[in-house]
C-alpha positions in Angstrom: 16.1 2.6 10.5 13.6 0.8 13.0 12.7 -2.8 12.0 10.7 -3.6 9.6 7.5 -5.0 10.8 6.2 -8.4 10.9 4.0 -11.2 11.2 0.2 -11.4 11.5 0.2 -10.4 15.4 2.7 -7.6 14.8 -0.3 -6.3 12.1 -2.8 -6.6 14.8 -1.1 -4.1 17.4 -0.1 -1.9 14.5 -4.0 -1.7 13.4 -5.4 -0.8 17.2 -5.0 2.8 16.7 -7.6 2.3 13.6 -9.7 0.0 15.5 -10.1 2.4 17.7 -11.7 5.1 15.8 -13.0 2.5 13.0 -15.2 1.7 16.4 -16.7 4.8 16.6 -17.1 5.7 13.0 -18.7 2.2 11.7 -20.9 2.7 14.5 -21.9 6.6 13.6 -22.3 4.3 9.7 -24.6 2.0 10.5 -27.1 4.4 13.1 -26.8 6.8 9.6 -27.6 3.4 7.5 -30.4 2.4 9.3 -32.6 5.3 9.6 -32.2 5.8 5.6 -33.9 2.8 5.3 -31.3 -0.5 4.9 -31.6 -3.2 6.6 -28.7 -4.6 9.1 -27.8 -7.8 6.6 -27.4 -4.6 3.7 -25.3 -2.7 6.2 -23.4 -5.9 6.8 -23.1 -6.6 3.4 -21.6 -2.8 2.5 -19.6 -2.8 5.0 -17.9 -6.0 3.9 -18.1 -5.0 0.9 -17.7 -1.9 -0.4 -15.1 -1.0 2.8 -15.0 2.9 2.1 -16.1 4.9 4.5 -16.8 7.7 3.0 -18.2 6.3 -0.3 -20.6 4.3 2.2 -21.3 7.3 3.6 -21.9 9.4 0.7 -23.9 6.3 -0.9 -26.5 5.9 2.4 -27.0 9.5 1.9 -27.8 9.5 -1.6 -30.4 6.1 -1.7 -31.9 8.3 1.3 -32.4 11.3 -1.3 -33.5 8.8 -3.9 -30.5 9.1 -6.5 -30.2 7.2 -9.0 -27.7 3.8 -9.1 -25.4 5.2 -11.9 -25.1 8.8 -10.3 -24.1 6.7 -6.5 -21.8 4.9 -9.0 -20.0 7.6 -10.3 -19.9 10.0 -7.4 -18.2 7.3 -5.5 -16.0 6.1 -7.5 -14.8 9.4 -8.0 -14.4 10.0 -4.6 -12.1 6.9 -4.3 -10.0 7.6 -7.1 -7.8 8.1 -4.5 -6.8 4.5 -3.4 -5.1 4.5 -7.1 -2.7 7.3 -5.9 -2.6 4.8 -2.6 -1.8 1.6 -4.0 0.7 2.7 -6.5 2.8 4.1 -3.1 2.8 1.1 -1.7 4.3 -1.2 -4.7 8.3 -0.6 -4.0 6.8 -2.4 -0.3 4.8 -5.1 -2.0 6.4 -6.0 -5.5 7.5 -9.2 -4.5 4.6 -10.4 -3.9 2.5 -12.4 -6.5 -0.3 -11.1 -7.8 -2.7 -12.7 -6.2 -1.8 -12.4 -2.8 -1.3 -8.4 -3.6 -5.1 -8.3 -4.4 -6.3 -9.5 -1.3 -4.0 -7.3 0.2 -5.0 -4.2 -2.0 -8.7 -5.3 -1.2 -8.0 -3.8 2.7 -6.2 -0.8 1.4 -8.1 2.9 2.8 -6.6 5.9 3.7 -5.8 4.6 7.6 -4.5 1.5 6.7 -2.1 3.5 4.0 -1.7 5.5 6.7 -0.2 2.7 8.6 1.5 0.8 6.1 4.1 3.8 4.8 4.4 4.7 8.3 5.7 1.6 9.3 7.4 0.2 6.5 8.8 3.4 4.2 9.4 1.6 1.6 10.5 -1.3 2.1 10.2 -5.0 1.3 6.8 -6.1 3.9 5.4 -8.8 5.1 2.4 -10.1 3.8 1.7 -11.3 7.3 1.7 -8.1 8.7 0.0 -6.4 6.0 -2.9 -8.9 6.3 -2.7 -8.3 9.7 -3.1 -4.9 9.6 -6.1 -5.2 7.7 -8.2 -7.8 8.3 -8.0 -6.7 12.0 -9.4 -3.1 10.7 -11.6 -4.2 8.5 -13.5 -6.9 10.7 -13.7 -3.9 13.6 -15.6 -1.7 11.0 -18.0 -4.1 9.9 -18.9 -5.2 13.7 -19.3 -1.8 14.1 -21.1 -1.1 11.8 -23.5 -3.9 13.4 -24.0 -2.8 16.1 -25.0 0.9 14.9 -27.2 -1.7 12.9 -29.1 -2.8 15.5 -29.1 -0.5 18.0 -30.0 3.0 15.5 -33.7 2.1 16.0 -33.2 3.2 19.3 -30.8 6.2 19.9 -33.5 9.5 19.3 -30.9 11.6 18.5 -27.7 10.2 17.4 -25.9 12.8 16.6 -25.3 14.4 19.6 -22.8 11.9 20.4 -20.4 13.7 18.6 -20.1 10.7 16.2 -18.9 12.7 13.0 -15.8 13.7 15.0 -14.5 10.1 15.1 -12.6 10.1 11.7 -11.1 13.5 11.9 -9.7 12.9 15.3 -8.6 9.8 14.4 -6.1 11.0 10.8 -4.8 13.2 13.7 -4.1 10.8 16.1 -2.1 8.6 12.4 -0.7 12.0 11.8 1.0 14.0 14.1 3.0 11.1 14.7 4.8 11.6 10.9 5.2 14.6 11.4 8.4 14.2 13.9 11.8 12.2 13.3 15.0 13.8 10.8 12.1 13.6 7.6 9.8 16.0 9.8 10.2 18.9 7.2 9.2 17.5 3.9 6.3 15.7 5.9 4.9 19.0 7.4 5.3 20.6 4.1 2.9 18.1 2.6 0.8 18.1 5.3 0.4 21.6 5.3 0.1 21.6 1.9 -2.5 19.3 1.3 -4.7 20.6 4.5 -4.3 24.3 2.2 -5.5 23.0 -0.8 -8.4 20.8 0.4 -9.7 23.9 2.8 -9.8 25.8 -0.4 -11.5 23.9 -1.9 -14.4 22.4 0.1 -14.5 26.7 0.5 -14.8 27.4 -3.1 -17.0 24.8 -4.0 -19.0 23.0 -0.6 -20.1 19.8 -0.6 -18.0 18.7 -3.2 -14.9 16.0 -2.9 -12.7 16.7 -5.8 -10.5 18.7 -3.7 -9.5 15.1 -1.8 -7.7 13.8 -4.8 -6.2 17.5 -5.7 -5.1 17.9 -2.4 -3.5 14.8 -2.5 -1.9 14.8 -5.7 -0.3 18.1 -4.1 1.3 16.4 -1.3 2.5 13.9 -3.1 4.2 15.8 -6.1 5.8 18.0 -3.2 6.8 15.1 -1.1 8.2 13.2 -4.4 10.3 16.4 -5.6 11.4 17.6 -1.9 12.3 13.9 -1.9 14.5 14.3 -5.6 16.1 16.9 -4.7 17.2 16.2 -1.6 20.2 14.5 -2.8 21.6 17.4 -5.3 21.1 20.0 -2.6 23.2 17.2 0.0 25.8 16.9 -2.3 
């Protein structure tokens, strides 16, 4: 088994793939938010305080259409329910920390930082300095990229032509593929295929809604848990 990562610098290094993806996605968000009428300060504060890429994109889109505050809050709340599952999955690695420290570390959990934490820690006790380095680096890049996008947003005449919207799925592919190798590749591949099938089916049945993300996450997590629990019995 690989050595458990440690140290703030180790977290910074582990965040590099996330950082590269966030630079493009954060820039795209800044451009979109600026064209929707938000100020540079509002965009920076949104990335600092909300720090949830999908929720920020959805929120800005709803603001642009004149949606009410309750509608925006309820929609983004549902989209971000998956964070309950991600934080629960990291409990084995973070349980030794105090409540206050875990509250600070939990603020930095996103889809991407969760993927890195889960892959490198694998349920082993985490060095809080490593987790902090990963989270601080990731969010700093997100805030910086959002501000750059906001500042340059009005200068771009055709932002969609840059293809920045592909940065998010490309980053997830880059995080996923290395996890499909190794001794546990079969359950991971099964979980990935299950999640892909459920989310694709949900998107086809109900375009534009995000409930499929939650269902796909629950399906993949359940499948992985059942596979892991059944493995000792089959091995015996």
